[in-house]
KEKOL-510328 format. One record per residue (C-alpha): y, x, z. Coordinates in pm, whole numbers, padded with zeros to 5 digits, always signed. Layout:
YXZ
...
//
This chain:
-06778+07706+07061
-06563+07756+06757
-06642+07586+06431
-06556+07706+06085
-06366+07480+05855
-06546+07412+05532
-06318+07542+05257
-06425+07448+04910
-06209+07579+04631
-06217+07354+04328
-06198+07476+03970
-05858+07309+03938
-05723+07498+04241
-05850+07827+04097
-05690+07752+03762
-05355+07687+03935
-05342+08049+04042
-05413+08165+03686
-05077+08031+03567
-04855+08176+03841
-04759+08458+03601
-04610+08188+03377
-04371+08054+03643
-04003+08060+03538
-04098+08138+03177
-04077+07926+02862
-04412+07764+02788
-04572+07536+02532
-04808+07265+02651
-05024+07093+02394
-05130+06764+02549
-05392+06515+02444
-05260+06262+02200
-04939+06319+02009
-04727+06504+02261
-04602+06860+02292
-04401+06986+02587
-04182+07295+02562
-03989+07409+02865
-03963+07636+03167
-04263+07622+03398
-04131+07544+03746
-04420+07425+03956
-04799+07402+03945
-04976+07148+04160
-05338+07040+04171
-05283+06728+03961
-04959+06801+03771
-04732+07068+03627
-04354+07051+03637
-04130+07180+03359
-03750+07211+03346
-03520+07206+03043
-03795+07028+02851
-03840+06927+02491
-04085+06635+02499
-04191+06595+02138
-04398+06313+01990
-04538+06443+01661
-04562+06087+01530
-04181+06082+01527
-04173+06385+01298
-04305+06495+00961
-04396+06832+01114
-04737+06929+01253
-04771+07046+01613
-04816+07406+01497
-04511+07403+01268
-04296+07246+01540
-04405+07511+01790
-04337+07795+01545
-03991+07659+01465
-03911+07629+01835
-04027+07987+01893
-03785+08098+01619
-03485+07884+01711
-03531+07819+02085
-03615+07509+02283
-03385+07213+02223
-03445+07022+02542
-03413+06646+02577
-03510+06621+02947
-03386+06809+03252
-03738+06802+03393
-04074+06631+03365
-04416+06633+03525
-04732+06641+03319
-05070+06521+03438
-05303+06820+03423
-05583+06597+03294
-05378+06557+02972
-05325+06930+02908
-05527+07085+02628
-05358+07425+02626
-05072+07613+02791
-04915+07919+02627
-04608+08132+02669
-04355+08054+02398
-04298+08427+02356
-04663+08469+02249
-04636+08226+01957
-04672+08396+01620
-04384+08299+01394
-04509+08473+01076
//
């Protein structure tokens, strides 16, 4: 007698597939707290996301707001300060393509 494996797909696993179109593109991640991450989306896992050529920006170290910093980066390009980093998905508030940022 054969048995079926119980396959439960979690919301987090479903959301991983939503971002596959963003792979290898420049993205902006607004994280909880003071941090912004701008870089190339390389990998999406259940608990973390990996970026390459990353600008990890703490807004407390700047006089600029998150929105102004993102707009300026969309205009001038990402000035990375890390070759790569992994971000805990629990900390992510939003993920956007840098190319979709309005620069006014």
